[in-house]
DRENDO-1510 file (C-alpha; in Angstrom, 1 decimal, always signed):
<recs>
REC; n; res; u; v; w
REC; 1; MET; -111.9; -13.0; -63.7 .
REC; 2; SER; -110.8; -14.9; -66.7 .
REC; 3; GLY; -107.6; -12.8; -67.2 .
REC; 4; LEU; -106.4; -13.0; -63.6 .
REC; 5; VAL; -102.9; -14.5; -63.2 .
REC; 6; CYS; -101.5; -15.6; -59.9 .
REC; 7; VAL; -97.7; -16.0; -59.2 .
REC; 8; ILE; -96.5; -17.5; -56.0 .
REC; 9; ASP; -92.7; -17.2; -55.3 .
REC; 10; GLY; -92.1; -16.8; -59.0 .
REC; 11; GLY; -94.2; -19.7; -60.3 .
REC; 12; VAL; -97.6; -19.3; -62.0 .
REC; 13; THR; -100.4; -21.1; -60.3 .
REC; 14; SER; -104.2; -21.0; -60.3 .
REC; 15; PRO; -105.7; -17.8; -58.8 .
REC; 16; ASP; -107.9; -20.2; -56.6 .
REC; 17; ALA; -104.7; -21.1; -54.7 .
REC; 18; LEU; -104.6; -17.7; -53.0 .
REC; 19; GLY; -107.2; -16.3; -50.6 .
REC; 20; ALA; -107.5; -13.7; -47.8 .
REC; 21; PRO; -108.5; -15.5; -44.6 .
REC; 22; ALA; -111.5; -14.2; -42.8 .
REC; 23; MET; -109.5; -13.8; -39.6 .
REC; 24; ASN; -105.8; -12.9; -38.8 .
REC; 25; PHE; -105.2; -10.9; -41.9 .
REC; 26; GLY; -102.2; -8.6; -41.4 .
REC; 27; GLN; -101.0; -10.6; -38.3 .
REC; 28; PRO; -97.9; -12.6; -39.4 .
REC; 29; HIS; -97.3; -13.8; -35.8 .
REC; 30; ARG; -100.5; -15.9; -36.2 .
REC; 31; TRP; -98.8; -17.8; -39.0 .
REC; 32; ALA; -95.7; -18.8; -37.0 .
REC; 33; GLY; -94.7; -22.3; -38.3 .
REC; 34; PHE; -95.9; -21.7; -41.9 .
REC; 35; THR; -93.7; -20.8; -44.8 .
REC; 36; ALA; -94.0; -17.2; -46.0 .
REC; 37; VAL; -94.2; -16.7; -49.7 .
REC; 38; ARG; -94.6; -13.7; -52.1 .
REC; 39; TYR; -97.6; -13.4; -54.3 .
REC; 40; ILE; -98.5; -11.3; -57.3 .
REC; 41; LEU; -102.0; -11.1; -58.8 .
REC; 42; ARG; -102.3; -9.5; -62.2 .
REC; 43; SER; -105.5; -8.7; -64.0 .
REC; 44; PRO; -106.5; -6.7; -67.0 .
REC; 45; THR; -107.6; -3.4; -65.5 .
REC; 46; VAL; -110.9; -3.4; -67.3 .
REC; 47; GLU; -111.8; -6.8; -65.7 .
REC; 48; PHE; -110.7; -5.6; -62.2 .
REC; 49; VAL; -112.8; -2.4; -62.6 .
REC; 50; ALA; -115.8; -4.4; -63.7 .
REC; 51; ARG; -115.5; -6.7; -60.6 .
REC; 52; ALA; -114.6; -3.9; -58.2 .
REC; 53; THR; -117.2; -1.3; -59.2 .
REC; 54; PRO; -120.1; -2.4; -56.9 .
REC; 55; TRP; -117.7; -2.4; -53.9 .
REC; 56; PHE; -116.1; +0.9; -55.0 .
REC; 57; GLU; -119.5; +2.6; -55.6 .
REC; 58; GLN; -120.7; +1.6; -52.1 .
REC; 59; THR; -117.4; +2.7; -50.6 .
REC; 60; ARG; -117.4; +6.1; -52.3 .
REC; 61; ARG; -121.1; +6.6; -51.2 .
REC; 62; GLU; -120.0; +5.9; -47.6 .
REC; 63; LEU; -117.0; +8.2; -47.9 .
REC; 64; LYS; -119.1; +11.0; -49.3 .
REC; 65; HIS; -121.6; +10.5; -46.5 .
REC; 66; ASP; -118.8; +10.6; -43.9 .
REC; 67; LEU; -117.8; +14.1; -45.1 .
REC; 68; ARG; -120.3; +15.5; -42.6 .
REC; 69; PHE; -118.2; +14.1; -39.8 .
REC; 70; GLU; -114.6; +14.2; -41.1 .
REC; 71; ILE; -112.8; +15.7; -44.1 .
REC; 72; PRO; -109.9; +13.5; -45.5 .
REC; 73; GLN; -106.6; +15.1; -45.0 .
REC; 74; PRO; -103.7; +15.4; -47.5 .
REC; 75; GLY; -101.8; +12.2; -47.5 .
REC; 76; GLU; -104.9; +10.1; -46.7 .
REC; 77; PRO; -105.9; +7.6; -49.4 .
REC; 78; ASP; -109.3; +9.1; -50.0 .
REC; 79; HIS; -108.1; +12.8; -50.1 .
REC; 80; VAL; -107.4; +12.8; -53.8 .
REC; 81; LEU; -110.6; +10.9; -54.5 .
REC; 82; MET; -112.5; +13.7; -52.7 .
REC; 83; LYS; -110.6; +16.4; -54.6 .
REC; 84; LEU; -111.6; +14.8; -57.9 .
REC; 85; GLY; -115.3; +14.8; -56.9 .
REC; 86; TYR; -115.5; +11.0; -56.2 .
REC; 87; PRO; -115.3; +9.8; -59.8 .
REC; 88; PRO; -116.0; +6.2; -60.8 .
REC; 89; LEU; -113.1; +3.7; -60.3 .
REC; 90; ALA; -112.1; +3.6; -64.0 .
REC; 91; ASP; -111.9; +7.4; -64.0 .
REC; 92; PHE; -110.0; +7.6; -60.7 .
REC; 93; LEU; -107.4; +5.1; -62.1 .
REC; 94; ALA; -107.1; +7.2; -65.3 .
REC; 95; GLN; -107.0; +10.6; -63.6 .
REC; 96; ALA; -104.8; +9.9; -60.6 .
REC; 97; PRO; -103.2; +6.4; -60.9 .
REC; 98; GLY; -100.8; +6.9; -58.0 .
REC; 99; ALA; -103.6; +8.0; -55.6 .
REC; 100; ALA; -106.0; +5.3; -56.9 .
REC; 101; THR; -103.5; +2.5; -56.4 .
REC; 102; SER; -102.7; +3.9; -52.9 .
REC; 103; PHE; -106.5; +4.0; -52.2 .
REC; 104; LEU; -106.9; +0.3; -53.2 .
REC; 105; ARG; -103.9; -0.7; -51.1 .
REC; 106; ALA; -105.6; +0.9; -48.1 .
REC; 107; TRP; -108.5; -1.6; -48.5 .
REC; 108; PRO; -106.5; -4.9; -48.5 .
REC; 109; THR; -109.2; -7.4; -47.4 .
REC; 110; GLU; -111.9; -5.9; -49.6 .
REC; 111; VAL; -109.6; -5.9; -52.7 .
REC; 112; LEU; -108.3; -9.4; -52.0 .
REC; 113; ASP; -111.9; -10.7; -51.4 .
REC; 114; LEU; -112.7; -9.3; -54.9 .
REC; 115; LEU; -109.8; -11.1; -56.5 .
REC; 116; CYS; -109.8; -14.3; -54.5 .
REC; 117; PRO; -113.4; -15.2; -53.5 .
REC; 118; ASN; -112.7; -18.7; -52.1 .
REC; 119; PRO; -110.3; -18.2; -49.1 .
REC; 120; SER; -111.2; -21.4; -47.3 .
REC; 121; ALA; -110.2; -23.5; -50.3 .
REC; 122; ALA; -107.0; -21.7; -50.9 .
REC; 123; ARG; -103.6; -23.2; -50.2 .
REC; 124; TYR; -102.0; -19.8; -49.6 .
REC; 125; ALA; -103.4; -17.3; -47.1 .
REC; 126; ALA; -102.7; -13.7; -48.1 .
REC; 127; ASN; -101.4; -11.7; -45.2 .
REC; 128; SER; -100.6; -8.4; -46.7 .
REC; 129; LEU; -101.2; -6.2; -49.7 .
REC; 130; ASP; -97.9; -4.4; -50.1 .
REC; 131; ALA; -98.2; -2.9; -53.5 .
REC; 132; VAL; -100.7; -2.1; -56.2 .
REC; 133; ALA; -99.5; -0.8; -59.6 .
REC; 134; LEU; -100.8; -0.2; -63.1 .
REC; 135; VAL; -98.6; -2.1; -65.5 .
REC; 136; GLY; -99.6; -1.3; -69.1 .
REC; 137; SER; -103.2; -2.4; -69.5 .
REC; 138; ASP; -103.1; -4.5; -66.3 .
REC; 139; ILE; -103.3; -3.9; -62.6 .
REC; 140; ALA; -101.0; -5.8; -60.3 .
REC; 141; PHE; -101.3; -6.6; -56.6 .
REC; 142; GLU; -98.4; -7.9; -54.5 .
REC; 143; GLY; -97.9; -9.0; -51.0 .
REC; 144; GLN; -97.0; -11.8; -48.5 .
REC; 145; ALA; -98.9; -15.0; -48.0 .
REC; 146; PHE; -98.4; -18.2; -46.0 .
REC; 147; ASP; -98.4; -21.7; -47.4 .
REC; 148; ARG; -101.1; -23.6; -45.4 .
REC; 149; GLU; -99.5; -26.9; -46.4 .
REC; 150; SER; -96.1; -26.1; -45.0 .
REC; 151; ARG; -96.6; -26.2; -41.2 .
REC; 152; HIS; -93.4; -26.7; -39.3 .
REC; 153; ASP; -92.0; -26.1; -35.8 .
REC; 154; PRO; -91.2; -22.4; -35.6 .
REC; 155; SER; -88.6; -22.8; -32.9 .
</recs>
């Protein structure tokens, strides 16, 4: 994404510096001995929607299919999506921005894989997706990562 901006601990860096590891996502204890940092990824919403649409379309097809087995309950990330009739991602973000950003936050590895497609080359390993927000014409993602170049003795 040409408009993607990556900020690590307040400093702008290349988006290629951040990736979601294939294993141990959401397991900070696995990163004992590495320095924790905060990241923000910010993209023009139209660019994110263009990149995320194939994943979102597949996900909403699967969620609609799953209605035969389980109905999303109020408070679950896909409940509002169901109530709106499973609109495309751009419409979901426009019609229910709070629910749409909560929905995206519920899919952290999938969203981060869309934003950071080269995890093995990344210096920083994303370990959480704590917030997703629409900011003007952009969408921002924030979380914790670990600096792979900062190994130290955790004791």
